[in-house]
DSSP file (Angstrom, degrees, kcal/mol; ACC not computed):
  #  RESIDUE AA STRUCTURE BP1 BP2  ACC     N-H-->O    O-->H-N    N-H-->O    O-->H-N    TCO  KAPPA ALPHA  PHI   PSI    X-CA   Y-CA   Z-CA
    1    1 A M              0   0    0      0, 0.0     2,-0.0     0, 0.0     0, 0.0   0.000 360.0 360.0 360.0 132.1  105.6  108.0  111.3
    2    2 A S     >  -     0   0    0      1,-0.1     4,-2.2     4,-0.0     5,-0.1  -0.277 360.0-112.1 -71.5 161.7  105.3  104.9  113.6
    3    3 A L  H  > S+     0   0    0      1,-0.2     4,-2.3     2,-0.2     5,-0.2   0.903 118.7  52.9 -60.5 -42.1  108.3  103.1  114.8
    4    4 A Q  H  > S+     0   0    0      1,-0.2     4,-2.5     2,-0.2    -1,-0.2   0.917 109.1  48.8 -60.9 -43.0  107.3  100.0  112.7
    5    5 A H  H  > S+     0   0    0      1,-0.2     4,-2.9     2,-0.2    -1,-0.2   0.896 110.1  51.9 -64.4 -39.2  107.1  102.2  109.6
    6    6 A A  H  X S+     0   0    0     -4,-2.2     4,-2.1     2,-0.2    -1,-0.2   0.899 110.7  47.9 -64.1 -40.8  110.5  103.7  110.3
    7    7 A I  H  X S+     0   0    0     -4,-2.3     4,-2.1     2,-0.2    -2,-0.2   0.928 114.5  45.6 -65.1 -45.8  112.1  100.2  110.7
    8    8 A I  H  X S+     0   0    0     -4,-2.5     4,-2.5     1,-0.2     5,-0.2   0.921 112.3  51.1 -64.0 -43.9  110.5   99.0  107.4
    9    9 A L  H  X S+     0   0    0     -4,-2.9     4,-2.2     1,-0.2    -1,-0.2   0.895 108.7  52.2 -61.2 -40.1  111.4  102.1  105.6
   10   10 A S  H  X S+     0   0    0     -4,-2.1     4,-2.2     2,-0.2    -1,-0.2   0.910 110.0  48.9 -61.2 -43.5  115.0  101.8  106.8
   11   11 A G  H  X S+     0   0    0     -4,-2.1     4,-2.2     1,-0.2    -2,-0.2   0.900 111.5  48.6 -63.3 -41.6  115.1   98.2  105.5
   12   12 A L  H  X S+     0   0    0     -4,-2.5     4,-2.5     2,-0.2    -1,-0.2   0.858 109.9  52.4 -67.3 -34.8  113.7   99.2  102.1
   13   13 A Q  H  X S+     0   0    0     -4,-2.2     4,-2.6     2,-0.2    -2,-0.2   0.907 108.6  50.6 -66.0 -41.0  116.3  102.0  101.9
   14   14 A E  H  X S+     0   0    0     -4,-2.2     4,-2.3     2,-0.2    -2,-0.2   0.916 110.6  49.8 -60.3 -43.4  119.0   99.5  102.6
   15   15 A L  H  X S+     0   0    0     -4,-2.2     4,-2.7     1,-0.2     5,-0.2   0.925 110.5  49.7 -60.2 -45.9  117.6   97.3   99.8
   16   16 A S  H  X S+     0   0    0     -4,-2.5     4,-2.0     1,-0.2    -2,-0.2   0.910 110.4  50.0 -61.3 -43.9  117.5  100.2   97.4
   17   17 A N  H  X S+     0   0    0     -4,-2.6     4,-0.9     1,-0.2    -1,-0.2   0.909 113.1  46.5 -62.2 -42.1  121.1  101.1   98.2
   18   18 A E  H ><>S+     0   0    0     -4,-2.3     5,-1.2     1,-0.2     3,-0.5   0.898 111.5  50.2 -68.2 -40.9  122.3   97.6   97.6
   19   19 A S  H ><5S+     0   0    0     -4,-2.7     3,-1.3     1,-0.2    -1,-0.2   0.843 105.0  58.4 -69.3 -30.5  120.4   97.1   94.4
   20   20 A D  H 3<5S+     0   0    0     -4,-2.0    -1,-0.2     1,-0.3    -2,-0.2   0.797  99.7  58.9 -65.5 -26.8  121.8  100.4   93.1
   21   21 A S  T <<5S-     0   0    0     -4,-0.9    -1,-0.3    -3,-0.5    -2,-0.2   0.537 118.8-112.8 -79.4  -5.7  125.3   98.9   93.5
   22   22 A G  T < 5S+     0   0    0     -3,-1.3     2,-0.2     1,-0.3    -3,-0.2   0.369  77.6 124.2  91.1  -4.7  124.3   96.0   91.2
   23   23 A R      < -     0   0    0     -5,-1.2     2,-0.5     1,-0.0    -1,-0.3  -0.623  67.8-113.6 -87.5 149.1  124.4   93.3   93.9
   24   24 A R        +     0   0    0     -2,-0.2     2,-0.4    -3,-0.1    -5,-0.0  -0.694  44.1 176.7 -79.7 128.6  121.4   91.1   94.5
   25   25 A C        -     0   0    0     -2,-0.5     2,-0.4   -10,-0.1    -6,-0.1  -0.997  18.6-169.6-139.0 138.7  120.0   91.9   97.9
   26   26 A V        -     0   0    0     -2,-0.4     2,-0.5    15,-0.1    15,-0.2  -0.997   9.5-155.9-128.4 128.2  117.0   90.7   99.9
   27   27 A V  E     -A   40   0A   0     13,-1.2    13,-1.6    -2,-0.4     2,-0.5  -0.902  10.9-157.9-102.3 129.1  115.9   92.3  103.1
   28   28 A T  E     -A   39   0A   0     -2,-0.5     2,-0.4    11,-0.2    11,-0.2  -0.923   1.1-158.6-111.0 129.7  113.9   90.0  105.4
   29   29 A F  E     -A   38   0A   0      9,-1.9     9,-0.8    -2,-0.5     2,-0.4  -0.881   6.1-158.4-103.7 135.9  111.5   91.4  108.0
   30   30 A E  E     -A   37   0A   0     -2,-0.4     2,-0.7     7,-0.1     7,-0.1  -0.885  10.2-138.2-113.0 148.8  110.5   89.3  111.0
   31   31 A A    >   -     0   0    0      5,-0.7     3,-2.8     3,-0.4     5,-0.3  -0.878  65.0 -49.7-114.1 102.5  107.4   89.9  113.1
   32   32 A N  T 3  S-     0   0    0     -2,-0.7    -1,-0.1     1,-0.3     3,-0.1   0.779 106.9 -56.7  47.9  40.2  107.7   89.5  116.9
   33   33 A G  T 3  S+     0   0    0      1,-0.2    -1,-0.3     3,-0.1     2,-0.0   0.461 101.5 137.5  75.2  -0.8  109.4   86.2  116.8
   34   34 A N    <   -     0   0    0     -3,-2.8    -3,-0.4     1,-0.1    -1,-0.2  -0.338  66.5-116.1 -72.2 162.3  106.6   84.6  114.8
   35   35 A E  S    S+     0   0    0     -3,-0.1     2,-0.2    -5,-0.1    -1,-0.1   0.350  79.7 114.4 -83.6   7.6  107.5   82.3  111.9
   36   36 A H        -     0   0    0     -5,-0.3    -5,-0.7    64,-0.1     2,-0.3  -0.550  46.0-177.2 -75.5 144.9  105.9   84.6  109.4
   37   37 A W  E     -A   30   0A   0     -2,-0.2    11,-2.1    -7,-0.1     2,-0.3  -0.954  18.0-169.1-143.5 160.9  108.4   86.1  107.0
   38   38 A L  E     -AB  29  47A   0     -9,-0.8    -9,-1.9    -2,-0.3     2,-0.4  -0.972   4.5-165.7-151.6 133.0  108.5   88.6  104.1
   39   39 A Q  E     -AB  28  46A   0      7,-3.6     7,-2.9    -2,-0.3     2,-0.5  -0.976   6.5-157.6-123.5 138.7  111.3   89.3  101.6
   40   40 A C  E     +AB  27  45A   0    -13,-1.6   -13,-1.2    -2,-0.4     5,-0.2  -0.951  11.0 178.1-115.9 133.3  111.5   92.3   99.3
   41   41 A T        -     0   0    0      3,-2.6     3,-0.2    -2,-0.5   -15,-0.1  -0.744  53.2 -88.7-116.2 172.8  113.4   92.5   96.1
   42   42 A P  S    S+     0   0    0      0, 0.0     3,-0.1     0, 0.0   -16,-0.0   0.794 124.3  18.2 -55.8 -27.4  113.4   95.6   93.9
   43   43 A N  S    S+     0   0    0      1,-0.1     2,-0.3    40,-0.0    -3,-0.0   0.513 121.3  48.3-121.5  -6.9  110.3   94.3   92.0
   44   44 A R        -     0   0    0     39,-0.2    -3,-2.6    -3,-0.2     2,-0.4  -0.918  54.8-146.3-138.2 158.3  108.7   91.6   94.0
   45   45 A I  E     -BC  40  82A   0     37,-2.7    37,-2.6    -2,-0.3     2,-0.5  -0.998  17.0-172.0-122.7 130.1  107.4   90.7   97.5
   46   46 A H  E     +BC  39  81A   0     -7,-2.9    -7,-3.6    -2,-0.4     2,-0.3  -0.989  18.0 157.0-123.9 124.4  107.8   87.1   98.6
   47   47 A M  E     -BC  38  80A   0     33,-2.6    33,-2.6    -2,-0.5    -9,-0.2  -0.958  45.4 -87.3-146.7 161.3  106.1   86.1  101.9
   48   48 A D  E     - C   0  79A   0    -11,-2.1    31,-0.3    -2,-0.3   -12,-0.0  -0.400  32.6-157.4 -68.9 151.5  104.7   83.2  103.7
   49   49 A W  E     - C   0  78A   0     29,-1.9    29,-0.7    26,-0.2     2,-0.4  -0.826  10.6-177.0-133.1  91.2  101.1   82.3  103.0
   50   50 A P        +     0   0    0      0, 0.0     2,-0.4     0, 0.0    -2,-0.0   0.002  54.6  95.3 -83.9  33.4   99.6   80.3  105.8
   51   51 A F        -     0   0    0     -2,-0.4    26,-2.8     2,-0.2    27,-0.3  -0.929  65.9-146.7-124.9 146.2   96.3   79.9  104.0
   52   52 A A  S    S+     0   0    0     -2,-0.4     2,-0.1    24,-0.3    -1,-0.1   0.750  79.4  85.9 -78.1 -25.2   94.9   77.0  101.9
   53   53 A S  S    S-     0   0    0      1,-0.1    24,-0.2    23,-0.1    -2,-0.2  -0.405  91.8 -97.1 -79.3 154.3   93.0   79.5   99.7
   54   54 A S     >  -     0   0    0      1,-0.1     4,-2.5    -2,-0.1     3,-0.3  -0.377  25.3-126.6 -64.1 142.3   94.4   81.3   96.7
   55   55 A P  T  4 S+     0   0    0      0, 0.0     7,-0.3     0, 0.0     6,-0.2   0.749 112.5  59.7 -63.2 -21.0   95.7   84.8   97.4
   56   56 A V  T  4 S+     0   0    0      1,-0.2     6,-0.0     5,-0.1    -3,-0.0   0.898 113.5  35.2 -70.8 -39.9   93.5   85.9   94.5
   57   57 A E  T  4 S+     0   0    0     -3,-0.3     2,-0.6     2,-0.0    -1,-0.2   0.765 103.8  82.9 -82.9 -27.3   90.4   84.6   96.3
   58   58 A N    >X  -     0   0    0     -4,-2.5     4,-0.6     1,-0.1     3,-0.6  -0.688  65.2-158.1 -84.2 121.2   91.6   85.5   99.8
   59   59 A E  H 3> S+     0   0    0     -2,-0.6     4,-2.2     1,-0.2     5,-0.2   0.602  75.4  85.8 -75.3 -11.2   90.8   89.2  100.5
   60   60 A K  H 3> S+     0   0    0      1,-0.2     4,-1.5     2,-0.2    -1,-0.2   0.909  90.4  45.6 -59.9 -45.5   93.5   89.4  103.2
   61   61 A L  H <> S+     0   0    0     -3,-0.6     4,-2.5     1,-0.2     5,-0.3   0.910 112.5  50.9 -65.8 -41.8   96.3   90.3  100.9
   62   62 A K  H  X S+     0   0    0     -4,-0.6     4,-2.2    -7,-0.3    -1,-0.2   0.861 106.5  55.8 -63.5 -34.8   94.3   92.8   99.0
   63   63 A M  H  < S+     0   0    0     -4,-2.2    -1,-0.2     2,-0.2    -2,-0.2   0.861 112.1  43.5 -65.5 -34.1   93.3   94.5  102.3
   64   64 A C  H  < S+     0   0    0     -4,-1.5    -2,-0.2    -5,-0.2    34,-0.2   0.915 131.9  18.3 -76.6 -44.2   97.0   94.9  103.1
   65   65 A F  H >< S-     0   0    0     -4,-2.5     3,-0.6     1,-0.3    -2,-0.2   0.373 101.4-124.7-112.3   3.0   98.3   96.1   99.7
   66   66 A G  T 3<  -     0   0    0     -4,-2.2    -1,-0.3    -5,-0.3    -2,-0.1  -0.238  49.5 -58.9  76.0-174.8   95.2   97.2   97.9
   67   67 A H  T 3  S+     0   0    0      1,-0.2     2,-1.2    -4,-0.1    -1,-0.2   0.426 109.7  99.3 -85.6   1.9   94.2   95.9   94.5
   68   68 A G    <   +     0   0    0     -3,-0.6    17,-3.4    -6,-0.2    18,-0.7  -0.283  60.0 101.8 -87.8  52.0   97.4   97.0   92.9
   69   69 A I  E     -D   84   0A   0     -2,-1.2     2,-0.5    15,-0.3    -7,-0.0  -0.968  55.6-152.0-131.9 150.9   99.2   93.7   93.0
   70   70 A Q  E     -D   83   0A   0     13,-2.2    13,-2.8    -2,-0.3     2,-0.4  -0.977  21.6-135.3-120.9 115.9   99.9   91.0   90.5
   71   71 A I  E     +D   82   0A   0     -2,-0.5    11,-0.3    11,-0.2     3,-0.1  -0.554  24.1 178.3 -71.6 124.9  100.2   87.5   91.9
   72   72 A E  E     -     0   0A   0      9,-2.8     2,-0.3     1,-0.4    10,-0.2   0.857  62.3 -22.1 -94.5 -45.5  103.2   85.8   90.3
   73   73 A S  E     +D   81   0A   0      8,-1.8     8,-3.0     2,-0.0    -1,-0.4  -0.983  58.6 179.9-159.4 160.5  103.1   82.4   92.1
   74   74 A W  E     -D   80   0A   0     -2,-0.3     6,-0.2     6,-0.2   -20,-0.0  -0.976  15.3-153.6-162.4 154.6  101.8   80.8   95.3
   75   75 A E  E >>  -D   79   0A   0      4,-2.7     3,-1.6    -2,-0.3     4,-0.9  -1.000  37.6-105.5-130.0 130.7  101.7   77.5   97.1
   76   76 A P  T 34 S+     0   0    0      0, 0.0   -24,-0.3     0, 0.0   -22,-0.1  -0.242 102.0   1.5 -56.4 140.0   98.9   76.7   99.5
   77   77 A D  T 34 S+     0   0    0    -26,-2.8   -25,-0.1   -24,-0.2   -29,-0.0   0.768 131.5  62.6  54.5  29.8   99.9   76.8  103.2
   78   78 A S  E <4 S-C   49   0A   0     -3,-1.6   -29,-1.9   -29,-0.7     2,-0.3   0.403  97.4 -28.6-141.6 -78.9  103.4   77.9  102.1
   79   79 A Q  E  <  -CD  48  75A   0     -4,-0.9    -4,-2.7   -31,-0.3     2,-0.3  -0.967  34.0-153.4-152.8 162.2  104.3   81.1  100.2
   80   80 A V  E     -CD  47  74A   0    -33,-2.6   -33,-2.6    -2,-0.3     2,-0.4  -0.996   5.7-161.5-139.8 142.6  103.2   83.8   97.8
   81   81 A T  E     +CD  46  73A   0     -8,-3.0    -9,-2.8    -2,-0.3    -8,-1.8  -0.994  21.8 165.4-123.0 130.0  105.2   86.0   95.4
   82   82 A F  E     -CD  45  71A   0    -37,-2.6   -37,-2.7    -2,-0.4   -11,-0.2  -0.964  33.8-127.5-143.6 161.3  103.6   89.1   94.0
   83   83 A I  E     - D   0  70A   0    -13,-2.8   -13,-2.2    -2,-0.3     2,-0.4  -0.935  23.0-136.7-108.7 119.5  104.5   92.3   92.2
   84   84 A P  E     - D   0  69A   0      0, 0.0   -15,-0.3     0, 0.0     8,-0.0  -0.646   9.4-156.1 -73.9 128.0  103.2   95.5   93.7
   85   85 A L  S    S+     0   0    0    -17,-3.4     2,-0.4    -2,-0.4   -16,-0.2   0.736  75.4  70.7 -78.7 -22.4  101.9   97.6   90.8
   86   86 A S        -     0   0    0    -18,-0.7   -18,-0.0     1,-0.1     0, 0.0  -0.801  61.9-163.8 -95.0 136.5  102.4  100.9   92.7
   87   87 A K        +     0   0    0     -2,-0.4     2,-0.6     4,-0.0    -1,-0.1   0.221  46.8 131.1 -99.7  12.2  105.9  102.1   93.4
   88   88 A D     >  -     0   0    0      1,-0.2     4,-2.1     2,-0.1     3,-0.2  -0.562  48.5-154.6 -69.4 114.6  104.7  104.5   96.0
   89   89 A V  H  > S+     0   0    0     -2,-0.6     4,-2.8     1,-0.2     5,-0.2   0.879  90.5  54.7 -62.4 -41.0  107.1  103.8   99.0
   90   90 A A  H  > S+     0   0    0      1,-0.2     4,-2.2     2,-0.2    -1,-0.2   0.901 110.5  46.5 -61.2 -40.4  104.6  105.0  101.6
   91   91 A S  H  > S+     0   0    0      2,-0.2     4,-2.3     1,-0.2    -1,-0.2   0.883 112.5  50.2 -68.1 -38.6  101.9  102.6  100.4
   92   92 A L  H  X S+     0   0    0     -4,-2.1     4,-2.5     2,-0.2    -2,-0.2   0.921 111.1  48.3 -65.8 -44.2  104.4   99.7  100.2
   93   93 A V  H  X S+     0   0    0     -4,-2.8     4,-2.5     1,-0.2    -2,-0.2   0.923 112.6  48.7 -61.4 -44.9  105.6  100.4  103.8
   94   94 A A  H  X S+     0   0    0     -4,-2.2     4,-2.4    -5,-0.2    -1,-0.2   0.888 111.5  50.5 -63.3 -39.1  102.0  100.6  105.0
   95   95 A G  H  X S+     0   0    0     -4,-2.3     4,-2.4     2,-0.2    -2,-0.2   0.909 110.9  47.8 -65.2 -42.7  101.2   97.3  103.2
   96   96 A I  H  X S+     0   0    0     -4,-2.5     4,-1.9     2,-0.2    -2,-0.2   0.932 113.1  48.2 -63.1 -46.4  104.2   95.5  104.7
   97   97 A D  H  X S+     0   0    0     -4,-2.5     4,-1.9     1,-0.2    -2,-0.2   0.917 112.6  49.0 -60.0 -43.8  103.3   96.8  108.2
   98   98 A S  H  X S+     0   0    0     -4,-2.4     4,-3.5     1,-0.2     5,-0.5   0.878 106.5  56.4 -64.6 -38.5   99.6   95.7  107.7
   99   99 A A  H  X S+     0   0    0     -4,-2.4     4,-1.9     1,-0.2    -1,-0.2   0.905 108.4  47.5 -61.0 -41.0  100.7   92.2  106.4
  100  100 A F  H  < S+     0   0    0     -4,-1.9    -1,-0.2     1,-0.2    -2,-0.2   0.887 119.5  39.0 -67.0 -38.2  102.6   91.7  109.7
  101  101 A R  H  < S+     0   0    0     -4,-1.9    -2,-0.2    -5,-0.2    -1,-0.2   0.904 126.3  32.2 -77.9 -41.3   99.7   92.8  111.8
  102  102 A D  H  <        0   0    0     -4,-3.5    -3,-0.2     1,-0.2    -2,-0.2   0.767 360.0 360.0 -94.3 -27.8   96.8   91.3  109.9
  103  103 A L     <        0   0    0     -4,-1.9    -1,-0.2    -5,-0.5    -3,-0.1   0.450 360.0 360.0 -96.4 360.0   98.2   88.1  108.4
């Protein structure tokens, strides 16, 4: 497991522990001081979207998370919220890592 994957997995574990306690918790990952951001809740991923095109039309998000996502909302050049349809933690960690590297 890469160092990045271990850090992301640790953050997701923290989120899981907090959500099990009944409190609302959001873990935010930052990428190398860049202004890109991503927040995970138990059922959704909310992240910045620095593109004018729709995440449905833009293949970048699908490349990171595969086709197993449902777009909930988005604003051009601002943010996107989506629901990962797969609950596989390894795939989610890989998608988050890829989003930081590729987007």
